[in-house]
C-alpha positions in Angstrom: 0.0 0.0 0.0 1.5 3.3 -1.1 0.5 6.0 1.5 2.9 8.7 0.5 1.2 10.8 -2.2 -1.8 12.4 -0.6 -1.6 16.1 -1.0 1.3 16.0 -3.4 1.5 18.3 -6.4 1.4 16.4 -9.8 1.4 17.3 -13.5 0.3 14.9 -16.1 0.9 15.9 -19.7 -1.3 14.3 -22.4 -3.7 13.7 -19.6 -7.1 14.2 -21.4 -7.3 10.7 -23.0 -5.8 7.3 -23.3 -2.9 6.3 -21.0 -2.5 9.9 -19.7 -6.1 9.8 -18.5 -5.5 6.5 -16.8 -2.4 7.9 -15.1 -4.4 10.9 -13.9 -7.2 8.7 -12.6 -4.8 6.6 -10.5 -3.2 9.7 -9.0 -6.6 11.3 -8.4 -7.6 8.4 -6.2 -4.4 8.9 -4.3 -5.7 12.4 -3.3 -3.1 14.6 -5.1 -3.3 18.1 -6.3 -3.3 17.6 -10.1 -2.8 19.6 -13.3 -4.1 17.9 -16.4 -2.3 19.1 -19.5 -3.5 18.7 -23.1 -4.1 20.7 -26.3 -7.9 20.7 -26.3 -9.6 22.8 -23.6 -12.9 21.1 -23.9 -11.4 17.7 -23.4 -9.4 19.1 -20.4 -12.5 20.4 -18.8 -14.2 17.0 -18.9 -11.3 15.1 -17.4 -10.8 17.7 -14.7 -14.4 17.2 -13.5 -13.8 13.4 -13.5 -10.6 13.8 -11.4 -12.2 16.1 -8.9 -15.0 13.6 -8.5 -12.4 10.9 -7.9 -10.8 12.8 -4.9 -8.1 15.0 -6.5 -7.9 18.7 -6.4 -7.6 19.1 -10.2 -7.1 21.9 -12.6 -6.5 22.0 -16.4 -3.9 23.6 -18.5 -3.9 23.9 -22.3 -0.3 23.7 -23.6 1.7 23.0 -26.7 4.4 20.7 -25.2 6.6 21.2 -28.3 7.0 24.9 -27.3 9.7 25.3 -24.5 8.4 28.7 -23.3 4.8 27.4 -23.2 5.9 24.4 -21.1 7.8 26.6 -18.7 4.8 28.8 -18.2 2.6 25.8 -17.7 4.9 24.3 -15.1 5.4 27.5 -13.2 1.6 28.2 -13.1 0.9 24.7 -11.9 3.5 25.0 -9.1 2.1 28.4 -8.1 -1.5 27.0 -8.0 -0.6 23.8 -6.2 2.0 25.1 -3.7 5.0 23.7 -5.5 5.7 20.6 -7.6 6.4 17.0 -6.5 5.8 14.8 -9.6 6.1 15.4 -13.3 4.5 12.7 -15.5 5.8 13.4 -19.0 3.3 11.4 -20.9 2.3 13.4 -24.0 2.8 11.6 -27.2 1.5 10.8 -30.7 1.8 7.7 -32.9 0.8 8.5 -36.5 1.5 5.5 -38.7 3.5 6.1 -41.9 6.1 4.0 -43.5 9.6 5.4 -44.2 9.0 5.4 -48.0 6.2 7.9 -47.5 7.5 9.7 -44.5 8.5 13.4 -44.8 11.0 15.3 -42.7 8.1 17.1 -41.2 6.5 13.8 -40.2 9.7 12.7 -38.5 10.3 16.1 -36.7 6.7 16.4 -35.5 6.8 13.0 -33.7 10.3 13.7 -32.3 9.1 17.2 -31.0 5.9 15.8 -29.4 7.3 12.7 -27.9 11.0 13.3 -27.2 11.8 17.0 -27.1 8.7 17.6 -24.9 10.1 15.2 -22.4 13.3 17.3 -22.1 11.2 20.5 -21.9 9.0 19.1 -19.1 12.0 17.9 -17.0 14.0 21.1 -17.5 11.0 23.3 -16.5 10.5 21.2 -13.4 14.0 21.4 -12.1 13.8 24.7 -10.3 10.7 23.6 -8.5 12.2 20.3 -7.4 15.3 22.2 -6.2 13.0 24.4 -4.1 11.1 21.4 -2.8 14.2 19.5 -1.9 13.1 16.4 -3.9 11.1 15.4 -6.9 9.9 12.6 -9.2 9.7 12.3 -13.0 7.9 9.5 -14.7 8.2 9.2 -18.5 5.8 7.2 -20.6 7.9 5.3 -23.1 6.9 2.1 -25.0 8.0 -1.3 -25.8 7.9 -0.2 -29.5 11.3 1.1 -30.3 13.3 0.0 -27.3 12.3 -3.7 -27.6 10.0 -4.3 -30.6 9.3 -2.7 -34.0 6.2 -2.2 -36.1 6.0 -1.1 -39.8 5.0 2.6 -40.0 6.4 3.5 -36.5 10.1 4.1 -37.2 9.8 7.7 -36.0 7.7 6.7 -33.0 10.0 3.9 -32.0 13.1 6.2 -32.3 11.4 8.7 -30.1 10.5 6.1 -27.4 14.0 4.6 -27.5 15.4 8.1 -27.2 13.4 8.7 -24.0 15.2 5.8 -22.4 18.6 7.1 -23.4 17.6 10.5 -22.0 16.6 9.2 -18.6 20.0 7.5 -18.0 22.0 10.8 -18.0 19.0 12.8 -16.6 19.0 10.5 -13.6 22.6 11.4 -12.8 22.0 15.2 -13.3 18.8 15.2 -11.3 20.3 13.4 -8.4 21.8 16.6 -7.0 18.2 17.8 -6.6 17.2 14.6 -4.8 15.0 13.8 -7.8 14.5 10.5 -9.5 13.4 9.8 -13.1 12.1 6.5 -14.4 10.1 5.2 -17.4 7.1 3.0 -17.8 7.1 1.0 -21.1 3.5 0.0 -22.0 2.7 -2.8 -24.4 -0.7 -3.0 -26.1 -3.0 -0.9 -23.9 -6.7 -0.5 -24.7 -7.2 3.1 -25.5 -9.5 5.2 -27.7 -7.0 5.0 -30.5 -6.8 1.2 -30.5 -10.6 0.8 -30.1 -11.0 2.6 -33.4 -9.2 -0.3 -35.2 -12.1 -2.7 -34.4 -12.8 -5.7 -32.2 -11.2 -8.2 -34.6 -7.9 -6.3 -34.5 -8.0 -6.0 -30.7 -8.7 -9.7 -30.3 -5.8 -10.6 -32.6 -3.5 -8.4 -30.5 -4.8 -10.0 -27.3 -4.1 -13.5 -28.7 -0.4 -12.5 -29.0 -0.1 -11.7 -25.3 0.4 -14.5 -22.7 -2.2 -13.0 -20.4 -4.6 -13.1 -23.3 -5.9 -9.5 -22.9 -4.9 -6.0 -23.6 -3.8 -3.8 -20.7 -5.9 -1.2 -19.1 -4.7 2.4 -18.9 -4.7 2.2 -15.1 -2.2 -0.6 -15.3 0.2 2.1 -16.5 -1.1 4.5 -13.9 -0.3 2.0 -11.1 3.3 1.7 -12.3 3.6 5.5 -12.5 2.2 5.8 -9.0 4.8 3.5 -7.6 7.7 5.4 -9.3 6.2 8.6 -7.8 6.0 7.2 -4.3 8.4 7.6 -1.3 8.6 3.8 -1.4 10.5 4.1 -4.8 12.9 6.7 -3.5 16.0 4.6 -4.3 15.1 3.8 -7.9 16.3 6.1 -10.7 17.2 5.9 -14.3 15.3 2.6 -14.7 12.3 1.4 -16.8 9.6 -1.2 -16.2 7.8 -3.0 -19.0 4.0 -3.3 -18.4 2.8 -5.6 -21.3 1.1 -8.7 -20.0 4.2 -10.7 -21.1 3.8 -9.6 -24.8 7.5 -9.5 -25.5 8.3 -12.9 -24.0 7.2 -15.5 -26.6 9.7 -16.4 -29.4 6.8 -17.2 -31.7 3.1 -17.7 -32.0 3.8 -21.4 -31.6 5.2 -20.7 -28.2 1.9 -19.2 -27.1 -0.1 -22.1 -28.7 1.8 -24.6 -26.6 0.8 -23.0 -23.3 
């Protein structure tokens, strides 16, 4: 039982839908002061109401996470509203599917800016607040795609997610002087709005490739993030945890069929 987060100040980027919303929901139940960050104000308003109903003291912030100045303003305003900053969940990300033969430089740069550069911006903006607090936590949402697996059409996405893991290794050393840890959660196939749009047949095919025979829930990722944010995880930094129901384990479909 993690009892260390009630009243803590938390930011979740990309928090209006999907995995980000699941992370926010888990933190809300822990009784935190929460800033939900996304691009669409109407979506933010809806999720803020949900989080307040779940026990958080929540507020929303519309922000373009690819803009360093906008991220700094967002973080400063959240810290001011919430009496400081304890936890930064750098979750914002996109995964447009396009194969390299059709990919433009702008396609590549947009994914890198949204997924990887924004992670750096969020961490950099939070450092002064962690220094003032005397400690901090950063949780990055990476993926198994890129660091461990590949999928056609996601070379830019995979590169950005592998880049996040490279980033946290050195960031962990640099953040240690502020008594701040940084760790990553690597989701496998998680049931989100984006995946549900692909249809039930596709979802079932994906579930069949996972030893636990089901897709993950967004709160499975939230629970891992909550642990990394807790006092109980104070001696863990620069690490990553795969949350995938065993998806990366089988050598082949035959291995699953023999279970």
